[in-house]
C-alpha positions in Angstrom: 183.2 63.2 40.8 182.0 59.3 40.1 181.6 59.0 44.3 179.3 62.5 44.0 177.5 61.2 41.2 176.5 57.6 42.7 175.9 59.3 45.9 173.2 61.6 44.4 172.1 58.5 42.4 171.1 56.2 45.5 170.0 59.6 47.5 167.2 59.9 44.2 166.6 56.2 44.2 165.8 56.3 48.1 163.7 59.5 47.9 161.6 57.8 44.7 161.7 54.4 46.8 160.3 55.7 49.8 157.6 58.1 47.7 156.7 54.9 46.0 156.2 53.4 49.6 153.8 56.3 51.0 151.7 56.2 48.0 151.3 52.2 47.9 150.7 52.5 51.8 148.1 55.6 51.6 146.2 53.2 48.8 146.1 50.7 51.1 145.4 52.6 54.0 142.5 54.2 52.0 141.2 50.9 50.9 140.8 49.6 54.7 143.4 47.0 53.8 145.3 48.4 57.0 147.3 45.4 58.2 149.4 46.0 54.8 149.4 49.8 55.6 150.6 49.2 58.9 153.8 47.0 57.3 154.5 50.1 55.1 154.4 53.1 57.4 156.4 51.2 60.1 159.3 50.5 57.7 158.7 54.4 56.8 158.6 55.9 60.2 162.0 53.8 61.2 163.5 55.6 58.3 162.1 59.2 59.3 161.0 59.4 62.7 160.3 63.1 62.4 157.4 62.5 59.9 154.1 63.2 61.8 152.0 61.8 59.2 153.8 58.5 59.0 153.4 58.1 62.9 149.7 59.2 62.7 149.1 56.8 59.7 150.8 53.8 61.7 149.2 54.8 65.0 145.4 54.4 63.0 146.6 51.2 61.2 147.8 49.5 64.3 144.5 50.8 66.1 142.0 49.8 63.3 143.2 45.9 63.4 143.0 46.4 67.2 146.6 46.1 67.8 146.8 48.7 70.8 149.7 47.3 72.4 151.5 48.1 69.6 150.8 51.8 69.7 151.2 51.7 73.3 154.9 50.6 72.9 155.4 53.1 70.0 154.1 55.9 71.9 155.9 55.3 75.1 159.3 55.0 72.8 158.6 58.4 71.3 157.7 59.9 74.7 161.4 58.8 76.2 163.4 59.8 72.9 161.3 63.5 72.5 159.8 64.1 76.1 158.9 67.8 74.9 156.4 66.4 72.5 153.2 66.3 74.8 150.9 66.0 72.7 151.1 62.6 72.1 149.4 62.0 75.8 146.9 62.7 73.8 147.6 59.7 71.1 148.0 57.5 74.1 144.5 58.4 75.6 142.5 58.0 72.5 144.2 54.1 72.3 143.1 53.6 75.8 139.6 55.3 74.8 139.3 52.9 71.7 139.8 50.3 74.1 136.9 51.6 76.1 139.4 52.0 79.1 137.7 55.9 79.5 138.9 56.6 82.8 142.9 55.7 81.9 142.2 57.9 78.3 141.1 60.8 80.8 144.3 60.6 82.7 146.1 60.9 79.8 144.1 63.6 78.2 144.6 65.5 81.9 148.4 65.0 81.0 148.4 66.5 77.7 146.5 69.5 79.2 148.6 70.1 82.2 151.9 69.9 80.1 151.1 73.2 78.4 151.0 75.3 81.3 154.7 74.3 81.2 155.3 74.5 77.6 152.4 76.7 75.5 154.2 76.1 72.2 152.6 72.6 72.6 149.1 74.0 72.7 148.2 74.4 69.5 149.4 71.1 68.2 147.5 69.2 71.3 144.5 71.3 70.5 144.5 70.0 66.5 145.5 66.7 67.9 142.1 66.8 70.3 140.3 68.1 67.2 141.0 65.5 64.9 140.3 62.8 67.2 136.9 64.3 67.3 137.3 65.2 71.3 135.7 68.5 71.1 135.4 69.3 74.4 139.7 68.9 74.8 140.3 70.3 72.1 138.6 74.0 73.2 140.0 73.4 76.9 143.7 73.0 75.4 143.3 76.2 73.2 142.0 78.0 76.3 144.5 76.7 78.5 147.1 78.0 75.6 145.5 81.6 75.5 145.7 81.3 79.3 149.3 80.9 79.8 150.7 82.8 76.7 148.7 86.1 76.4 150.3 86.8 72.7 148.3 83.6 72.0 144.9 84.1 70.1 142.6 80.8 68.9 139.3 82.5 69.1 138.9 81.1 65.4 139.8 77.7 66.2 137.9 77.7 69.5 134.4 79.5 67.4 134.8 77.0 64.3 135.2 74.0 66.9 131.9 75.4 68.6 130.1 75.6 65.2 130.8 71.4 64.7 129.0 71.2 68.1 126.0 73.3 67.2 127.0 75.2 70.4 126.0 78.5 67.6 125.9 80.9 71.6 129.6 79.9 72.1 130.9 80.0 68.2 129.1 83.6 68.3 130.8 84.5 71.6 134.2 83.3 70.8 133.9 85.5 67.2 132.6 88.5 69.2 135.6 87.6 71.9 138.0 87.5 68.7 136.9 91.0 67.4 137.1 92.7 70.9 140.8 91.7 71.4 141.7 92.5 67.6 138.9 94.7 65.3 141.2 94.0 62.3 139.4 90.5 62.3 135.7 92.5 61.5 136.1 90.9 58.2 137.3 87.6 58.6 134.4 87.5 61.5 131.6 88.8 59.1 132.6 86.1 56.3 132.6 83.1 59.2 129.5 84.2 60.8 127.6 84.7 57.1 127.6 80.7 56.8 125.0 80.6 59.7 123.4 83.6 59.3 120.4 84.1 57.2 118.1 86.9 55.6 115.7 85.7 57.7 115.0 87.6 61.3 113.4 85.0 63.2 116.3 82.3 61.9 117.6 80.9 65.7 121.3 81.5 64.6 120.3 85.6 64.0 118.7 85.9 67.1 121.7 84.2 69.1 124.4 86.3 67.2 122.4 89.6 68.2 121.7 88.5 71.4 125.7 87.7 71.8 126.4 91.1 70.1 124.0 93.6 72.3 125.1 91.6 75.7 128.6 92.7 74.4 128.2 96.0 73.4 126.1 96.9 76.7 129.0 95.4 79.1 131.6 97.3 76.8 130.9 99.8 74.4 132.4 100.5 71.0 132.0 101.2 67.7 132.5 97.7 66.4 129.4 96.6 67.6 127.5 98.9 65.9 129.2 98.4 62.8 128.5 94.6 63.2 124.6 95.2 64.1 124.4 97.4 60.9 125.9 94.4 58.8 123.0 92.1 60.4 120.2 93.9 60.0 121.3 94.7 56.4 121.5 91.1 55.9 118.2 90.9 57.1 116.8 93.4 54.7 116.4 95.5 58.0 117.5 98.4 56.4 115.8 100.8 59.1 117.3 99.4 61.9 120.7 99.4 60.2 120.2 103.1 59.3 119.5 103.6 63.4 123.3 101.9 64.2 124.8 103.9 61.4 123.5 107.2 62.3 124.6 106.4 66.0 128.2 105.8 64.6 128.3 109.1 62.8 127.0 110.9 65.8 130.5 109.7 67.2 132.9 110.2 63.9 131.5 111.7 60.8 133.7 109.9 58.5 130.8 107.0 58.8 128.8 109.1 56.7 130.2 106.7 53.7 128.6 103.8 55.6 125.0 105.4 55.3 125.2 106.0 51.3 126.5 102.2 51.3 123.4 102.0 53.3 121.2 103.7 50.6 122.3 101.9 47.8 122.0 98.6 49.1 118.9 99.5 50.3 117.7 101.3 46.9 118.5 98.1 45.3 116.2 95.9 47.5 113.9 98.0 46.4 113.7 99.5 50.2 113.0 103.0 48.8 111.7 104.7 51.9 114.9 103.6 54.2 117.0 104.7 50.8 115.6 108.3 50.6 116.2 108.8 54.7 119.8 107.9 54.1 120.4 110.1 51.3 118.7 112.9 52.7 120.4 112.8 55.9 123.6 112.7 53.6 122.1 115.9 52.0 121.9 117.0 55.5 125.0 116.5 56.5 127.5 116.4 54.2 129.9 119.2 52.3 131.4 116.7 50.0 130.5 117.1 46.4 131.2 113.6 45.6 128.9 112.4 48.3 126.0 115.2 47.6 126.0 114.6 43.9 125.5 110.8 44.5 122.5 111.5 47.3 121.2 113.9 44.8 121.1 110.9 42.1 119.4 108.4 43.9 116.7 111.0 45.4 115.6 111.5 42.0 116.4 107.8 41.0 114.0 107.5 44.1 111.4 109.7 43.0 111.5 108.4 39.0 110.8 104.8 40.5 108.3 105.6 43.0 106.4 107.8 40.1 106.5 110.7 42.4 105.5 114.4 40.7 108.0 116.3 41.2 110.6 114.7 39.3 111.1 117.7 36.9 111.6 120.0 39.4 114.5 117.8 41.6 116.3 117.9 38.0 116.1 121.6 37.5 117.2 122.4 41.2 119.9 119.9 41.0 121.4 121.6 37.1 121.0 124.8 38.7 122.9 124.2 41.9 125.8 122.2 40.2 125.3 122.6 36.5 125.4 120.1 33.3 129.3 119.6 33.8 131.7 116.6 34.1 130.7 116.1 37.2 127.1 115.4 37.0 127.2 113.0 33.9 125.5 110.5 35.8 122.7 112.7 36.5 122.6 113.5 33.1 122.5 109.9 32.2 119.9 109.7 34.7 117.9 112.7 33.1 118.3 111.2 29.4 116.7 108.0 30.8 113.8 109.8 32.2 113.2 112.1 29.3 113.3 109.1 27.6 111.2 106.2 28.9 108.7 108.3 31.2 108.5 111.5 29.3 108.8 110.2 25.5 110.9 113.1 24.6 113.9 110.9 23.2 115.1 113.7 20.9 115.5 116.1 23.9 117.7 113.3 25.4 119.5 112.7 22.4 120.3 116.3 22.9 121.5 116.1 26.6 123.3 112.9 26.1 125.5 114.9 23.1 126.5 117.8 25.1 127.7 114.9 28.1 129.7 112.9 25.5 131.6 116.0 24.5 132.6 117.0 28.2 132.8 113.5 29.7 136.8 112.9 30.4 136.9 109.2 31.4 136.3 106.3 28.4 134.0 104.1 30.9 131.9 107.3 31.4 131.9 107.9 27.4 130.8 103.9 27.4 128.1 104.4 29.2 126.8 108.0 27.3 126.9 105.3 24.5 125.5 102.6 25.9 122.3 104.8 26.7 122.5 106.5 23.4 121.6 103.2 21.7 118.8 102.6 24.3 117.6 105.5 23.0 117.9 104.6 19.5 116.6 100.9 20.0 113.5 103.2 21.8 113.1 105.0 18.3 113.5 102.2 16.2 116.6 103.4 14.9 118.0 99.9 15.0 121.0 100.5 12.7 122.2 103.7 15.0 121.6 101.4 18.2 124.3 98.9 17.3 126.8 101.5 15.6 127.0 102.8 19.5 126.6 99.6 21.3 129.6 97.8 19.2 131.5 101.0 19.3 131.4 100.5 23.6 132.3 96.2 23.1 135.7 97.4 20.8 136.6 100.5 23.1 136.9 98.8 26.2 137.2 95.1 25.7 137.0 92.3 28.4 135.3 94.8 31.1 131.6 94.5 32.4 130.5 97.2 30.4 131.7 95.7 26.7 129.8 92.6 28.1 127.0 94.8 28.8 127.1 96.3 25.6 127.6 92.7 23.9 124.3 91.5 25.4 122.3 95.1 24.0 123.5 94.1 20.8 122.1 90.6 20.9 118.8 92.3 22.5 118.7 94.7 19.7 118.7 91.5 17.0 116.4 89.9 19.2 113.9 92.8 18.5 114.8 93.3 15.1 114.0 89.4 14.4 117.5 87.9 13.7 117.0 85.3 15.8 120.0 83.5 14.8 122.6 86.1 14.8 120.7 86.9 19.0 121.1 83.1 19.8 124.8 83.0 18.8 125.7 86.1 20.8 123.6 85.1 23.8 125.4 81.6 23.8 128.5 83.1 24.3 127.0 85.8 27.0 125.0 83.7 28.9 128.7 81.9 30.3 129.8 85.6 31.1 131.5 86.4 34.3 129.4 89.5 35.0 126.6 87.3 37.1 123.8 90.3 36.0 124.6 89.8 32.3 124.7 86.0 32.4 121.2 85.9 33.9 119.7 88.1 31.4 121.3 86.3 28.6 120.5 82.9 29.9 116.4 84.1 30.3 117.1 85.6 26.6 118.2 82.7 25.0 116.1 80.3 26.5 113.5 82.5 25.3 114.4 81.9 21.8 115.8 78.2 22.1 112.6 76.8 23.3 110.2 79.0 21.4 111.6 79.1 17.7 109.8 76.3 15.7 111.7 73.6 13.4 110.1 75.1 10.7 111.3 78.8 9.0 108.0 80.5 10.5 108.6 81.7 13.8 106.0 83.8 14.1 104.7 83.3 17.9 108.3 84.4 18.4 107.8 87.2 16.4 104.9 88.4 18.3 106.8 87.5 21.6 109.9 89.8 20.4 107.6 92.5 19.3 105.9 92.9 23.1 108.8 92.7 24.5 109.7 95.5 22.7 106.9 97.6 23.5 107.4 96.2 26.9 111.1 97.9 26.8 109.7 101.2 24.8 107.4 101.4 27.9 104.2 101.2 25.9 103.0 98.6 28.4 99.3 98.8 27.0 100.2 97.8 23.5 102.3 95.4 24.7 99.5 93.6 26.6 97.4 94.1 23.7 99.9 92.5 21.4 100.4 89.1 24.0 97.1 88.4 24.3 96.8 88.4 20.2 99.6 86.1 20.9 97.9 84.1 23.5 94.7 83.7 21.2 96.3 82.3 18.7 99.3 80.6 20.0 96.8 78.5 23.0 98.4 75.3 23.8 102.5 76.1 22.5 104.9 76.7 24.7 105.2 80.1 24.2 102.0 80.4 26.2 102.6 79.8 30.0 105.9 82.5 29.1 103.4 85.0 27.4 101.2 84.7 30.4 103.7 85.5 32.7 104.7 88.2 31.0 101.4 89.9 30.4 100.8 89.3 34.0 103.8 91.4 34.7 102.9 94.1 32.9 99.6 94.3 34.3 101.0 94.8 37.6 103.1 97.3 36.1 99.7 98.8 35.1 97.9 98.4 38.4 95.4 95.7 37.2 96.0 93.4 39.7 93.1 91.4 39.2 93.9 90.4 35.7 97.4 89.6 36.7 96.0 87.3 39.4 93.8 85.7 36.7 97.1 85.3 34.3 99.2 83.6 37.3 96.5 82.0 37.9 96.2 80.0 34.6 100.0 79.5 34.9 99.6 77.2 37.6 96.5 75.5 36.1 98.9 75.1 33.2 101.4 72.7 34.3 101.9 72.3 38.0 105.5 71.2 37.4 106.1 74.3 34.8 108.9 76.8 35.7 107.0 79.7 36.7 104.8 78.3 39.0 106.8 79.3 42.5 107.1 82.9 40.7 103.5 82.8 39.7 102.8 82.0 43.4 104.7 84.4 45.2 103.7 86.8 43.1 100.3 86.4 43.7 101.4 86.8 47.5 102.8 90.2 47.0 99.6 91.5 45.2 97.2 90.0 47.7 99.4 91.6 50.6 101.2 95.1 49.3 98.2 96.0 46.4 94.9 94.5 47.6 95.9 94.2 51.0 94.3 91.2 51.7 96.6 89.2 53.9 94.7 86.1 54.5 95.1 85.5 51.0 98.5 86.8 50.7 99.4 83.8 53.6 97.8 81.1 51.8 100.2 81.8 48.6 103.0 82.0 51.2 102.1 79.0 52.5 102.3 77.0 49.2 105.7 78.6 48.4 107.2 76.9 52.1 105.6 73.6 51.4 105.2 73.2 47.6 108.3 74.5 46.6 111.4 74.4 49.3 113.8 74.9 46.6 112.6 78.4 45.1 115.0 81.4 45.2 111.4 83.0 47.2 111.4 80.4 50.1 113.4 82.5 52.8 111.2 85.6 51.8 107.9 83.9 51.6 108.7 82.1 55.3 109.8 85.5 56.7 106.4 87.4 55.4 104.3 84.2 56.4 105.7 84.4 60.2 105.0 88.0 60.0 101.2 87.6 59.0 100.9 85.0 61.1 101.6 87.2 64.2 105.6 85.8 64.6 107.5 88.2 67.1 111.6 89.0 66.6 113.0 88.3 70.0 
């Protein structure tokens, strides 16, 4: 027993000694003290000649102090002991490369590659070693040689990534597409890896290369997966109409792909591409017999009608409820109807009746929560803040730690802000701006900054009260009254921090009420006030958007998009501004 204890003690001590030596060697290595590092790694490697980390570090340390002969002896000795470890020819070749003996190096590299034919198990190790020594072409060659002599091997991802390092994007995309051709289960992986190079700009060089490579493959070897990838690419580029063409082609071959058209429609709607979104959902209504798909399509058709201010909204709701009823299956449409009645028709009483009925039939606690949130919004609209806060608080406590609960907490803070209880709102927002739900975090941060930036040091916060009143009126869809309040604020608080924020909000409301020239005037004032201000890139982009889509003045639109490109290189609008500028300039997409 005593011998066992002594043996264990010696073993543990040896391990600790080895570990300490390794850490010390690493420290020397990282500090470029290669002479000291080499001595320690030499000792470590002698004790464990199967440790490839020790070997690699020892080789590199020797090379850094020009002990190339030592490296050669070491590697030849290892090859004599382990002749199957043919990847060591890579290190021998690289040792000659470091001495500028290029031809000799190539001889050993070729030996390493040729050895793969006899032993493909060394293929991936050899390729990785080439890659670690920045011999990228040889690494690709080694992977391809391995796949050629072992049909079960698949290194297309590794090859693609090396092509990416080389900047050979055409070959990189070919490798990714070859990978999917061999195994379609890699589709999501390829989308994820390709998205590093793909942008939402159709004129981006990598986007064009990806599309060309994909189309070439789809012509030579037709498969559904190529349509899926093209649809994905067009969606990344916000070209939803082109994506829909691909999805319809997929649907013709398999009706199960109808679900993709629903997803595309939702995506297009969220990106304000309402024309394509409408086409998606109308197609679903024509082709589907699934009740859930039909209800989703109807919901979005009516959302689009409301958003684009169509006159047939009432008849759409009437038709939907006559066909499907006001039941548990149509809860989402009833919520939309209540919102429409309140904020578009100014009929909150009827909306409350609709939601009271919906609340009595909703089975899910999440549906109950959504109904209560909407009821709270309606009570804010009517100025009944206490009732609103009760509903929001109920949602917070009923489904804790859920995004809906975070949304409810934001609404509590927002309602307190509307009531001019800025301290309480501020304390809630301080927590919320770190929310895991990004949209809530952004909204919370915006309101947090509005309060913190504009609350005066003394107790008189009349300017912020006026701004909150305007915010409430805008929430209630009383845009003209909100504009008037902001004008009063701008007249009486000129030169204060709140001025540019008020100008910006008023400009947005001018746009919403089709007063485009006044909106441009406001945005121009923001730019003039402070060219380094946080709203300047927003102002320039929105001026460009008004000129382009509302006033049909492409010359002025182009001028302001150009300002974004050259004066705001870090703006969130940069990619969109560049794309629109190029289109206005007459560039074409290959």
